[in-house]
N, CA, C, O and CB atoms as a CASP TS submission, in Angstrom:
PFRMAT TS
TARGET T0000
AUTHOR 0000-0000-0000
METHOD Language model
MODEL 1
PARENT N/A
ATOM      1  N   UNK     1       0.831  -1.193   0.010  1.00  0.00           N
ATOM      2  CA  UNK     1       0.009   0.008   0.005  1.00  0.00           C
ATOM      3  C   UNK     1       0.871   1.270  -0.003  1.00  0.00           C
ATOM      4  O   UNK     1       0.513   2.290  -0.592  1.00  0.00           O
ATOM      5  CB  UNK     1      -0.922   0.015   1.213  1.00  0.00           C
ATOM      6  N   UNK     2       2.035   1.165   0.680  1.00  0.00           N
ATOM      7  CA  UNK     2       2.944   2.306   0.749  1.00  0.00           C
ATOM      8  C   UNK     2       3.453   2.673  -0.635  1.00  0.00           C
ATOM      9  O   UNK     2       3.569   3.855  -0.960  1.00  0.00           O
ATOM     10  CB  UNK     2       4.120   2.003   1.682  1.00  0.00           C
ATOM     11  N   UNK     3       3.762   1.663  -1.461  1.00  0.00           N
ATOM     12  CA  UNK     3       4.247   1.930  -2.824  1.00  0.00           C
ATOM     13  C   UNK     3       3.159   2.541  -3.692  1.00  0.00           C
ATOM     14  O   UNK     3       3.432   3.420  -4.508  1.00  0.00           O
ATOM     15  CB  UNK     3       4.761   0.642  -3.472  1.00  0.00           C
ATOM     16  N   UNK     4       1.940   2.084  -3.521  1.00  0.00           N
ATOM     17  CA  UNK     4       0.819   2.662  -4.326  1.00  0.00           C
ATOM     18  C   UNK     4       0.613   4.099  -3.948  1.00  0.00           C
ATOM     19  O   UNK     4       0.430   4.944  -4.825  1.00  0.00           O
ATOM     20  CB  UNK     4      -0.507   1.868  -4.118  1.00  0.00           C
ATOM     21  N   UNK     5       0.637   4.415  -2.642  1.00  0.00           N
ATOM     22  CA  UNK     5       0.471   5.778  -2.186  1.00  0.00           C
ATOM     23  C   UNK     5       1.631   6.653  -2.708  1.00  0.00           C
ATOM     24  O   UNK     5       1.406   7.778  -3.156  1.00  0.00           O
ATOM     25  CB  UNK     5       0.398   5.821  -0.639  1.00  0.00           C
ATOM     26  N   UNK     6       2.855   6.138  -2.648  1.00  0.00           N
ATOM     27  CA  UNK     6       4.002   6.880  -3.156  1.00  0.00           C
ATOM     28  C   UNK     6       3.902   7.132  -4.653  1.00  0.00           C
ATOM     29  O   UNK     6       4.232   8.220  -5.124  1.00  0.00           O
ATOM     30  CB  UNK     6       5.279   6.136  -2.848  1.00  0.00           C
ATOM     31  N   UNK     7       3.446   6.122  -5.409  1.00  0.00           N
ATOM     32  CA  UNK     7       3.272   6.288  -6.835  1.00  0.00           C
ATOM     33  C   UNK     7       2.268   7.375  -7.156  1.00  0.00           C
ATOM     34  O   UNK     7       2.531   8.256  -7.974  1.00  0.00           O
ATOM     35  CB  UNK     7       2.845   4.994  -7.457  1.00  0.00           C
ATOM     36  N   UNK     8       1.123   7.307  -6.512  1.00  0.00           N
ATOM     37  CA  UNK     8       0.060   8.301  -6.776  1.00  0.00           C
ATOM     38  C   UNK     8       0.522   9.691  -6.350  1.00  0.00           C
ATOM     39  O   UNK     8       0.265  10.670  -7.051  1.00  0.00           O
ATOM     40  CB  UNK     8      -1.256   7.922  -6.028  1.00  0.00           C
ATOM     41  N   UNK     9       1.197   9.787  -5.213  1.00  0.00           N
ATOM     42  CA  UNK     9       1.703  11.072  -4.751  1.00  0.00           C
ATOM     43  C   UNK     9       2.713  11.646  -5.734  1.00  0.00           C
ATOM     44  O   UNK     9       2.675  12.839  -6.036  1.00  0.00           O
ATOM     45  CB  UNK     9       2.334  10.930  -3.371  1.00  0.00           C
ATOM     46  N   UNK    10       3.607  10.818  -6.228  1.00  0.00           N
ATOM     47  CA  UNK    10       4.601  11.282  -7.206  1.00  0.00           C
ATOM     48  C   UNK    10       3.953  11.710  -8.507  1.00  0.00           C
ATOM     49  O   UNK    10       4.360  12.696  -9.121  1.00  0.00           O
ATOM     50  CB  UNK    10       5.624  10.192  -7.481  1.00  0.00           C
ATOM     51  N   UNK    11       2.930  10.952  -8.930  1.00  0.00           N
ATOM     52  CA  UNK    11       2.211  11.305 -10.137  1.00  0.00           C
ATOM     53  C   UNK    11       1.502  12.657  -9.993  1.00  0.00           C
ATOM     54  O   UNK    11       1.575  13.506 -10.881  1.00  0.00           O
ATOM     55  CB  UNK    11       1.205  10.215 -10.480  1.00  0.00           C
ATOM     56  N   UNK    12       0.822  12.839  -8.868  1.00  0.00           N
ATOM     57  CA  UNK    12       0.144  14.089  -8.599  1.00  0.00           C
ATOM     58  C   UNK    12       1.117  15.252  -8.522  1.00  0.00           C
ATOM     59  O   UNK    12       0.831  16.333  -9.038  1.00  0.00           O
ATOM     60  CB  UNK    12      -0.640  13.987  -7.320  1.00  0.00           C
ATOM     61  N   UNK    13       2.238  15.051  -7.899  1.00  0.00           N
ATOM     62  CA  UNK    13       3.229  16.109  -7.801  1.00  0.00           C
ATOM     63  C   UNK    13       3.774  16.485  -9.161  1.00  0.00           C
ATOM     64  O   UNK    13       4.017  17.661  -9.430  1.00  0.00           O
ATOM     65  CB  UNK    13       4.358  15.689  -6.891  1.00  0.00           C
ATOM     66  N   UNK    14       3.971  15.488 -10.033  1.00  0.00           N
ATOM     67  CA  UNK    14       4.406  15.759 -11.399  1.00  0.00           C
ATOM     68  C   UNK    14       3.389  16.555 -12.179  1.00  0.00           C
ATOM     69  O   UNK    14       3.745  17.385 -13.016  1.00  0.00           O
ATOM     70  CB  UNK    14       4.693  14.475 -12.116  1.00  0.00           C
ATOM     71  N   UNK    15       2.099  16.299 -11.902  1.00  0.00           N
ATOM     72  CA  UNK    15       1.028  17.036 -12.580  1.00  0.00           C
ATOM     73  C   UNK    15       0.912  18.455 -12.033  1.00  0.00           C
ATOM     74  O   UNK    15       0.661  19.398 -12.784  1.00  0.00           O
ATOM     75  CB  UNK    15      -0.313  16.300 -12.426  1.00  0.00           C
ATOM     76  N   UNK    16       1.096  18.603 -10.720  1.00  0.00           N
ATOM     77  CA  UNK    16       0.993  19.931 -10.092  1.00  0.00           C
ATOM     78  C   UNK    16       2.128  20.831 -10.588  1.00  0.00           C
ATOM     79  O   UNK    16       1.899  21.985 -10.952  1.00  0.00           O
ATOM     80  CB  UNK    16       1.036  19.812  -8.535  1.00  0.00           C
ATOM     81  N   UNK    17       3.341  20.299 -10.600  1.00  0.00           N
ATOM     82  CA  UNK    17       4.487  21.052 -11.103  1.00  0.00           C
ATOM     83  C   UNK    17       4.724  20.567 -12.541  1.00  0.00           C
ATOM     84  O   UNK    17       5.624  19.770 -12.807  1.00  0.00           O
ATOM     85  CB  UNK    17       5.783  20.852 -10.182  1.00  0.00           C
ATOM     86  N   UNK    18       3.914  21.056 -13.430  1.00  0.00           N
ATOM     87  CA  UNK    18       3.865  20.617 -14.816  1.00  0.00           C
ATOM     88  C   UNK    18       5.251  20.558 -15.457  1.00  0.00           C
ATOM     89  O   UNK    18       6.043  21.497 -15.376  1.00  0.00           O
ATOM     90  CB  UNK    18       2.972  21.537 -15.612  1.00  0.00           C
ATOM     91  N   UNK    19       5.510  19.420 -16.096  1.00  0.00           N
ATOM     92  CA  UNK    19       6.764  19.265 -16.795  1.00  0.00           C
ATOM     93  C   UNK    19       7.933  18.845 -15.938  1.00  0.00           C
ATOM     94  O   UNK    19       9.063  18.799 -16.426  1.00  0.00           O
ATOM     95  CB  UNK    19       7.092  20.507 -17.455  1.00  0.00           C
ATOM     96  N   UNK    20       7.701  18.538 -14.684  1.00  0.00           N
ATOM     97  CA  UNK    20       8.818  18.155 -13.809  1.00  0.00           C
ATOM     98  C   UNK    20       8.692  16.716 -13.358  1.00  0.00           C
ATOM     99  O   UNK    20       9.275  16.336 -12.343  1.00  0.00           O
ATOM    100  CB  UNK    20       8.888  19.073 -12.591  1.00  0.00           C
ATOM    101  N   UNK    21       7.934  15.899 -14.098  1.00  0.00           N
ATOM    102  CA  UNK    21       7.810  14.497 -13.780  1.00  0.00           C
ATOM    103  C   UNK    21       9.062  13.740 -14.208  1.00  0.00           C
ATOM    104  O   UNK    21       9.813  14.215 -15.059  1.00  0.00           O
ATOM    105  CB  UNK    21       6.573  13.909 -14.447  1.00  0.00           C
ATOM    106  N   UNK    22       9.286  12.598 -13.637  1.00  0.00           N
ATOM    107  CA  UNK    22      10.485  11.813 -13.909  1.00  0.00           C
ATOM    108  C   UNK    22      10.151  10.403 -14.372  1.00  0.00           C
ATOM    109  O   UNK    22      10.957   9.493 -14.182  1.00  0.00           O
ATOM    110  CB  UNK    22      11.357  11.753 -12.675  1.00  0.00           C
ATOM    111  N   UNK    23       9.006  10.203 -14.962  1.00  0.00           N
ATOM    112  CA  UNK    23       8.623   8.888 -15.440  1.00  0.00           C
ATOM    113  C   UNK    23       8.044   8.034 -14.328  1.00  0.00           C
ATOM    114  O   UNK    23       7.922   8.482 -13.188  1.00  0.00           O
ATOM    115  CB  UNK    23       9.809   8.193 -16.061  1.00  0.00           C
ATOM    116  N   UNK    24       7.693   6.817 -14.659  1.00  0.00           N
ATOM    117  CA  UNK    24       7.006   5.943 -13.733  1.00  0.00           C
ATOM    118  C   UNK    24       7.847   5.614 -12.492  1.00  0.00           C
ATOM    119  O   UNK    24       7.402   5.827 -11.364  1.00  0.00           O
ATOM    120  CB  UNK    24       6.616   4.674 -14.438  1.00  0.00           C
ATOM    121  N   UNK    25       9.031   5.107 -12.699  1.00  0.00           N
ATOM    122  CA  UNK    25       9.882   4.749 -11.560  1.00  0.00           C
ATOM    123  C   UNK    25      10.334   5.987 -10.782  1.00  0.00           C
ATOM    124  O   UNK    25      10.389   5.967  -9.552  1.00  0.00           O
ATOM    125  CB  UNK    25      11.105   3.962 -12.041  1.00  0.00           C
ATOM    126  N   UNK    26      10.651   7.042 -11.491  1.00  0.00           N
ATOM    127  CA  UNK    26      11.046   8.299 -10.831  1.00  0.00           C
ATOM    128  C   UNK    26       9.927   8.864  -9.992  1.00  0.00           C
ATOM    129  O   UNK    26      10.174   9.377  -8.901  1.00  0.00           O
ATOM    130  CB  UNK    26      11.477   9.332 -11.859  1.00  0.00           C
ATOM    131  N   UNK    27       8.695   8.780 -10.478  1.00  0.00           N
ATOM    132  CA  UNK    27       7.562   9.290  -9.718  1.00  0.00           C
ATOM    133  C   UNK    27       7.326   8.475  -8.452  1.00  0.00           C
ATOM    134  O   UNK    27       6.954   9.025  -7.415  1.00  0.00           O
ATOM    135  CB  UNK    27       6.308   9.289 -10.581  1.00  0.00           C
ATOM    136  N   UNK    28       7.544   7.145  -8.538  1.00  0.00           N
ATOM    137  CA  UNK    28       7.393   6.318  -7.349  1.00  0.00           C
ATOM    138  C   UNK    28       8.421   6.736  -6.296  1.00  0.00           C
ATOM    139  O   UNK    28       8.088   6.917  -5.124  1.00  0.00           O
ATOM    140  CB  UNK    28       7.549   4.816  -7.702  1.00  0.00           C
ATOM    141  N   UNK    29       9.666   6.884  -6.728  1.00  0.00           N
ATOM    142  CA  UNK    29      10.737   7.276  -5.799  1.00  0.00           C
ATOM    143  C   UNK    29      10.479   8.632  -5.211  1.00  0.00           C
ATOM    144  O   UNK    29      10.653   8.833  -4.009  1.00  0.00           O
ATOM    145  CB  UNK    29      12.084   7.273  -6.494  1.00  0.00           C
ATOM    146  N   UNK    30      10.058   9.586  -6.051  1.00  0.00           N
ATOM    147  CA  UNK    30       9.745  10.936  -5.575  1.00  0.00           C
ATOM    148  C   UNK    30       8.580  10.897  -4.592  1.00  0.00           C
ATOM    149  O   UNK    30       8.584  11.614  -3.591  1.00  0.00           O
ATOM    150  CB  UNK    30       9.414  11.868  -6.759  1.00  0.00           C
ATOM    151  N   UNK    31       7.599  10.074  -4.871  1.00  0.00           N
ATOM    152  CA  UNK    31       6.454   9.946  -3.973  1.00  0.00           C
ATOM    153  C   UNK    31       6.848   9.381  -2.641  1.00  0.00           C
ATOM    154  O   UNK    31       6.346   9.818  -1.606  1.00  0.00           O
ATOM    155  CB  UNK    31       5.394   9.083  -4.588  1.00  0.00           C
ATOM    156  N   UNK    32       7.755   8.397  -2.646  1.00  0.00           N
ATOM    157  CA  UNK    32       8.230   7.801  -1.383  1.00  0.00           C
ATOM    158  C   UNK    32       9.025   8.808  -0.574  1.00  0.00           C
ATOM    159  O   UNK    32       8.847   8.923   0.638  1.00  0.00           O
ATOM    160  CB  UNK    32       9.092   6.555  -1.657  1.00  0.00           C
ATOM    161  N   UNK    33       9.912   9.544  -1.257  1.00  0.00           N
ATOM    162  CA  UNK    33      10.649  10.611  -0.544  1.00  0.00           C
ATOM    163  C   UNK    33       9.665  11.694  -0.077  1.00  0.00           C
ATOM    164  O   UNK    33       9.830  12.265   1.001  1.00  0.00           O
ATOM    165  CB  UNK    33      11.759  11.241  -1.468  1.00  0.00           C
ATOM    166  N   UNK    34       8.660  11.964  -0.883  1.00  0.00           N
ATOM    167  CA  UNK    34       7.658  12.961  -0.515  1.00  0.00           C
ATOM    168  C   UNK    34       6.889  12.549   0.718  1.00  0.00           C
ATOM    169  O   UNK    34       6.534  13.402   1.532  1.00  0.00           O
ATOM    170  CB  UNK    34       6.699  13.195  -1.659  1.00  0.00           C
ATOM    171  N   UNK    35       6.620  11.260   0.880  1.00  0.00           N
ATOM    172  CA  UNK    35       5.937  10.796   2.080  1.00  0.00           C
ATOM    173  C   UNK    35       6.819  11.056   3.305  1.00  0.00           C
ATOM    174  O   UNK    35       6.335  11.493   4.348  1.00  0.00           O
ATOM    175  CB  UNK    35       5.584   9.287   1.964  1.00  0.00           C
ATOM    176  N   UNK    36       8.075  10.791   3.168  1.00  0.00           N
ATOM    177  CA  UNK    36       8.999  11.045   4.298  1.00  0.00           C
ATOM    178  C   UNK    36       9.118  12.534   4.587  1.00  0.00           C
ATOM    179  O   UNK    36       9.043  12.960   5.739  1.00  0.00           O
ATOM    180  CB  UNK    36      10.398  10.461   3.999  1.00  0.00           C
ATOM    181  N   UNK    37       9.303  13.315   3.542  1.00  0.00           N
ATOM    182  CA  UNK    37       9.452  14.781   3.712  1.00  0.00           C
ATOM    183  C   UNK    37       8.169  15.397   4.245  1.00  0.00           C
ATOM    184  O   UNK    37       8.209  16.239   5.143  1.00  0.00           O
ATOM    185  CB  UNK    37       9.837  15.454   2.372  1.00  0.00           C
ATOM    186  N   UNK    38       7.020  14.981   3.696  1.00  0.00           N
ATOM    187  CA  UNK    38       5.735  15.507   4.151  1.00  0.00           C
ATOM    188  C   UNK    38       5.491  15.172   5.603  1.00  0.00           C
ATOM    189  O   UNK    38       5.003  16.005   6.366  1.00  0.00           O
ATOM    190  CB  UNK    38       4.604  14.965   3.300  1.00  0.00           C
ATOM    191  N   UNK    39       5.835  13.937   5.993  1.00  0.00           N
ATOM    192  CA  UNK    39       5.669  13.558   7.398  1.00  0.00           C
ATOM    193  C   UNK    39       6.565  14.355   8.317  1.00  0.00           C
ATOM    194  O   UNK    39       6.180  14.690   9.438  1.00  0.00           O
ATOM    195  CB  UNK    39       5.945  12.090   7.578  1.00  0.00           C
ATOM    196  N   UNK    40       7.770  14.661   7.840  1.00  0.00           N
ATOM    197  CA  UNK    40       8.713  15.441   8.661  1.00  0.00           C
ATOM    198  C   UNK    40       8.283  16.905   8.720  1.00  0.00           C
ATOM    199  O   UNK    40       8.368  17.529   9.778  1.00  0.00           O
ATOM    200  CB  UNK    40      10.155  15.331   8.095  1.00  0.00           C
ATOM    201  N   UNK    41       7.831  17.448   7.624  1.00  0.00           N
ATOM    202  CA  UNK    41       7.420  18.858   7.593  1.00  0.00           C
ATOM    203  C   UNK    41       6.195  19.125   8.476  1.00  0.00           C
ATOM    204  O   UNK    41       6.160  20.090   9.240  1.00  0.00           O
ATOM    205  CB  UNK    41       7.118  19.280   6.155  1.00  0.00           C
ATOM    206  N   UNK    42       5.218  18.268   8.355  1.00  0.00           N
ATOM    207  CA  UNK    42       3.964  18.512   9.047  1.00  0.00           C
ATOM    208  C   UNK    42       3.917  17.892  10.433  1.00  0.00           C
ATOM    209  O   UNK    42       3.117  18.313  11.269  1.00  0.00           O
ATOM    210  CB  UNK    42       2.829  17.991   8.231  1.00  0.00           C
ATOM    211  N   UNK    43       4.764  16.897  10.693  1.00  0.00           N
ATOM    212  CA  UNK    43       4.877  16.265  12.003  1.00  0.00           C
ATOM    213  C   UNK    43       3.507  15.936  12.585  1.00  0.00           C
ATOM    214  O   UNK    43       3.204  16.275  13.729  1.00  0.00           O
ATOM    215  CB  UNK    43       5.646  17.169  12.959  1.00  0.00           C
ATOM    216  N   UNK    44       2.695  15.278  11.788  1.00  0.00           N
ATOM    217  CA  UNK    44       1.369  14.886  12.258  1.00  0.00           C
ATOM    218  C   UNK    44       1.028  13.520  11.750  1.00  0.00           C
ATOM    219  O   UNK    44       1.614  13.041  10.779  1.00  0.00           O
ATOM    220  CB  UNK    44       0.309  15.888  11.823  1.00  0.00           C
ATOM    221  N   UNK    45       0.088  12.895  12.398  1.00  0.00           N
ATOM    222  CA  UNK    45      -0.410  11.597  11.946  1.00  0.00           C
ATOM    223  C   UNK    45      -1.610  11.846  11.048  1.00  0.00           C
ATOM    224  O   UNK    45      -2.654  12.320  11.497  1.00  0.00           O
ATOM    225  CB  UNK    45      -0.789  10.668  13.156  1.00  0.00           C
ATOM    226  N   UNK    46      -1.444  11.523   9.788  1.00  0.00           N
ATOM    227  CA  UNK    46      -2.536  11.683   8.839  1.00  0.00           C
ATOM    228  C   UNK    46      -3.516  10.528   9.076  1.00  0.00           C
ATOM    229  O   UNK    46      -3.109   9.368   9.141  1.00  0.00           O
ATOM    230  CB  UNK    46      -2.010  11.705   7.346  1.00  0.00           C
ATOM    231  N   UNK    47      -4.757  10.839   9.198  1.00  0.00           N
ATOM    232  CA  UNK    47      -5.733   9.782   9.448  1.00  0.00           C
ATOM    233  C   UNK    47      -6.273   9.277   8.117  1.00  0.00           C
ATOM    234  O   UNK    47      -6.768  10.045   7.292  1.00  0.00           O
ATOM    235  CB  UNK    47      -6.888  10.289  10.356  1.00  0.00           C
ATOM    236  N   UNK    48      -6.167   7.992   7.936  1.00  0.00           N
ATOM    237  CA  UNK    48      -6.708   7.351   6.718  1.00  0.00           C
ATOM    238  C   UNK    48      -5.770   7.499   5.521  1.00  0.00           C
ATOM    239  O   UNK    48      -4.779   8.229   5.543  1.00  0.00           O
ATOM    240  CB  UNK    48      -8.074   7.949   6.370  1.00  0.00           C
ATOM    241  N   UNK    49      -6.137   6.778   4.502  1.00  0.00           N
ATOM    242  CA  UNK    49      -5.324   6.749   3.300  1.00  0.00           C
ATOM    243  C   UNK    49      -5.303   8.104   2.592  1.00  0.00           C
ATOM    244  O   UNK    49      -4.260   8.518   2.087  1.00  0.00           O
ATOM    245  CB  UNK    49      -5.836   5.681   2.357  1.00  0.00           C
ATOM    246  N   UNK    50      -6.433   8.792   2.552  1.00  0.00           N
ATOM    247  CA  UNK    50      -6.489  10.083   1.867  1.00  0.00           C
ATOM    248  C   UNK    50      -5.598  11.104   2.548  1.00  0.00           C
ATOM    249  O   UNK    50      -4.940  11.894   1.872  1.00  0.00           O
ATOM    250  CB  UNK    50      -7.922  10.597   1.813  1.00  0.00           C
ATOM    251  N   UNK    51      -5.564  11.105   3.864  1.00  0.00           N
ATOM    252  CA  UNK    51      -4.692  12.010   4.617  1.00  0.00           C
ATOM    253  C   UNK    51      -3.217  11.732   4.314  1.00  0.00           C
ATOM    254  O   UNK    51      -2.423  12.654   4.127  1.00  0.00           O
ATOM    255  CB  UNK    51      -4.956  11.873   6.128  1.00  0.00           C
ATOM    256  N   UNK    52      -2.866  10.429   4.268  1.00  0.00           N
ATOM    257  CA  UNK    52      -1.505  10.042   3.940  1.00  0.00           C
ATOM    258  C   UNK    52      -1.138  10.471   2.513  1.00  0.00           C
ATOM    259  O   UNK    52      -0.021  10.919   2.256  1.00  0.00           O
ATOM    260  CB  UNK    52      -1.333   8.530   4.102  1.00  0.00           C
ATOM    261  N   UNK    53      -2.085  10.327   1.608  1.00  0.00           N
ATOM    262  CA  UNK    53      -1.861  10.727   0.229  1.00  0.00           C
ATOM    263  C   UNK    53      -1.651  12.236   0.133  1.00  0.00           C
ATOM    264  O   UNK    53      -0.783  12.695  -0.610  1.00  0.00           O
ATOM    265  CB  UNK    53      -3.037  10.294  -0.651  1.00  0.00           C
ATOM    266  N   UNK    54      -2.424  12.994   0.866  1.00  0.00           N
ATOM    267  CA  UNK    54      -2.303  14.443   0.834  1.00  0.00           C
ATOM    268  C   UNK    54      -0.943  14.887   1.389  1.00  0.00           C
ATOM    269  O   UNK    54      -0.274  15.725   0.784  1.00  0.00           O
ATOM    270  CB  UNK    54      -3.447  15.092   1.633  1.00  0.00           C
ATOM    271  N   UNK    55      -0.541  14.348   2.504  1.00  0.00           N
ATOM    272  CA  UNK    55       0.744  14.699   3.102  1.00  0.00           C
ATOM    273  C   UNK    55       1.881  14.266   2.178  1.00  0.00           C
ATOM    274  O   UNK    55       2.852  15.004   2.008  1.00  0.00           O
ATOM    275  CB  UNK    55       0.897  14.044   4.499  1.00  0.00           C
ATOM    276  N   UNK    56       1.771  13.084   1.583  1.00  0.00           N
ATOM    277  CA  UNK    56       2.812  12.601   0.668  1.00  0.00           C
ATOM    278  C   UNK    56       2.899  13.462  -0.580  1.00  0.00           C
ATOM    279  O   UNK    56       3.998  13.731  -1.064  1.00  0.00           O
ATOM    280  CB  UNK    56       2.545  11.150   0.275  1.00  0.00           C
ATOM    281  N   UNK    57       1.781  13.895  -1.102  1.00  0.00           N
ATOM    282  CA  UNK    57       1.763  14.727  -2.316  1.00  0.00           C
ATOM    283  C   UNK    57       2.409  16.079  -2.026  1.00  0.00           C
ATOM    284  O   UNK    57       3.213  16.561  -2.823  1.00  0.00           O
ATOM    285  CB  UNK    57       0.306  14.923  -2.834  1.00  0.00           C
ATOM    286  N   UNK    58       2.073  16.685  -0.910  1.00  0.00           N
ATOM    287  CA  UNK    58       2.694  17.979  -0.563  1.00  0.00           C
ATOM    288  C   UNK    58       4.185  17.797  -0.382  1.00  0.00           C
ATOM    289  O   UNK    58       4.962  18.640  -0.831  1.00  0.00           O
ATOM    290  CB  UNK    58       2.067  18.577   0.727  1.00  0.00           C
ATOM    291  N   UNK    59       4.602  16.741   0.252  1.00  0.00           N
ATOM    292  CA  UNK    59       6.027  16.463   0.411  1.00  0.00           C
ATOM    293  C   UNK    59       6.715  16.240  -0.908  1.00  0.00           C
ATOM    294  O   UNK    59       7.834  16.711  -1.110  1.00  0.00           O
ATOM    295  CB  UNK    59       6.230  15.266   1.287  1.00  0.00           C
ATOM    296  N   UNK    60       6.059  15.522  -1.823  1.00  0.00           N
ATOM    297  CA  UNK    60       6.633  15.283  -3.138  1.00  0.00           C
ATOM    298  C   UNK    60       6.759  16.575  -3.948  1.00  0.00           C
ATOM    299  O   UNK    60       7.738  16.765  -4.670  1.00  0.00           O
ATOM    300  CB  UNK    60       5.788  14.274  -3.895  1.00  0.00           C
ATOM    301  N   UNK    61       5.771  17.455  -3.828  1.00  0.00           N
ATOM    302  CA  UNK    61       5.849  18.744  -4.510  1.00  0.00           C
ATOM    303  C   UNK    61       7.030  19.553  -3.979  1.00  0.00           C
ATOM    304  O   UNK    61       7.753  20.175  -4.757  1.00  0.00           O
ATOM    305  CB  UNK    61       4.535  19.532  -4.334  1.00  0.00           C
ATOM    306  N   UNK    62       7.227  19.549  -2.682  1.00  0.00           N
ATOM    307  CA  UNK    62       8.355  20.258  -2.072  1.00  0.00           C
ATOM    308  C   UNK    62       9.662  19.638  -2.563  1.00  0.00           C
ATOM    309  O   UNK    62      10.606  20.354  -2.896  1.00  0.00           O
ATOM    310  CB  UNK    62       8.273  20.210  -0.512  1.00  0.00           C
ATOM    311  N   UNK    63       9.715  18.315  -2.607  1.00  0.00           N
ATOM    312  CA  UNK    63      10.930  17.608  -3.063  1.00  0.00           C
ATOM    313  C   UNK    63      11.208  17.939  -4.522  1.00  0.00           C
ATOM    314  O   UNK    63      12.359  18.200  -4.870  1.00  0.00           O
ATOM    315  CB  UNK    63      10.781  16.068  -2.882  1.00  0.00           C
ATOM    316  N   UNK    64      10.203  17.940  -5.387  1.00  0.00           N
ATOM    317  CA  UNK    64      10.389  18.304  -6.798  1.00  0.00           C
ATOM    318  C   UNK    64      10.844  19.739  -6.948  1.00  0.00           C
ATOM    319  O   UNK    64      11.679  20.046  -7.799  1.00  0.00           O
ATOM    320  CB  UNK    64       9.101  18.092  -7.578  1.00  0.00           C
ATOM    321  N   UNK    65      10.302  20.615  -6.128  1.00  0.00           N
ATOM    322  CA  UNK    65      10.686  22.031  -6.213  1.00  0.00           C
ATOM    323  C   UNK    65      12.149  22.195  -5.841  1.00  0.00           C
ATOM    324  O   UNK    65      12.881  22.931  -6.503  1.00  0.00           O
ATOM    325  CB  UNK    65       9.798  22.902  -5.294  1.00  0.00           C
ATOM    326  N   UNK    66      12.582  21.516  -4.783  1.00  0.00           N
ATOM    327  CA  UNK    66      13.984  21.583  -4.382  1.00  0.00           C
ATOM    328  C   UNK    66      14.880  21.000  -5.493  1.00  0.00           C
ATOM    329  O   UNK    66      15.927  21.566  -5.807  1.00  0.00           O
ATOM    330  CB  UNK    66      14.203  20.819  -3.042  1.00  0.00           C
ATOM    331  N   UNK    67      14.466  19.873  -6.080  1.00  0.00           N
ATOM    332  CA  UNK    67      15.236  19.292  -7.172  1.00  0.00           C
ATOM    333  C   UNK    67      15.371  20.257  -8.356  1.00  0.00           C
ATOM    334  O   UNK    67      16.415  20.327  -9.003  1.00  0.00           O
ATOM    335  CB  UNK    67      14.586  17.995  -7.630  1.00  0.00           C
ATOM    336  N   UNK    68      14.278  21.003  -8.625  1.00  0.00           N
ATOM    337  CA  UNK    68      14.348  21.942  -9.746  1.00  0.00           C
ATOM    338  C   UNK    68      15.303  23.086  -9.485  1.00  0.00           C
ATOM    339  O   UNK    68      15.839  23.660 -10.433  1.00  0.00           O
ATOM    340  CB  UNK    68      12.982  22.491 -10.047  1.00  0.00           C
ATOM    341  N   UNK    69      15.535  23.437  -8.225  1.00  0.00           N
ATOM    342  CA  UNK    69      16.497  24.471  -7.902  1.00  0.00           C
ATOM    343  C   UNK    69      17.921  24.023  -8.241  1.00  0.00           C
ATOM    344  O   UNK    69      18.727  24.836  -8.695  1.00  0.00           O
ATOM    345  CB  UNK    69      16.394  24.843  -6.425  1.00  0.00           C
ATOM    346  N   UNK    70      18.236  22.771  -8.032  1.00  0.00           N
ATOM    347  CA  UNK    70      19.547  22.235  -8.321  1.00  0.00           C
ATOM    348  C   UNK    70      19.749  21.886  -9.775  1.00  0.00           C
ATOM    349  O   UNK    70      20.881  21.780 -10.248  1.00  0.00           O
ATOM    350  CB  UNK    70      19.787  21.042  -7.497  1.00  0.00           C
ATOM    351  N   UNK    71      18.661  21.710 -10.478  1.00  0.00           N
ATOM    352  CA  UNK    71      18.727  21.304 -11.886  1.00  0.00           C
ATOM    353  C   UNK    71      19.128  22.453 -12.807  1.00  0.00           C
ATOM    354  O   UNK    71      19.605  22.226 -13.919  1.00  0.00           O
ATOM    355  CB  UNK    71      17.388  20.744 -12.327  1.00  0.00           C
ATOM    356  N   UNK    72      18.936  23.667 -12.351  1.00  0.00           N
ATOM    357  CA  UNK    72      19.213  24.843 -13.173  1.00  0.00           C
ATOM    358  C   UNK    72      20.640  25.007 -13.347  1.00  0.00           C
ATOM    359  O   UNK    72      21.077  25.946 -14.013  1.00  0.00           O
ATOM    360  CB  UNK    72      18.640  26.078 -12.593  1.00  0.00           C
TER
END
């Protein structure tokens, strides 16, 4: 379930930051890092799968944004 949540979070983050997706495997990895970053940033227990997805997506967006700063 963690991989599915990470995949969806990475996919959503790629869509939110248009043009910054990294393909299927890259989105899964970004989503997993996003889950960790989102959990660290918000320091809260997300209730239910939707809450976890929301926190993971926000974390993945932050992670993609930071990556784009180094990519320039």
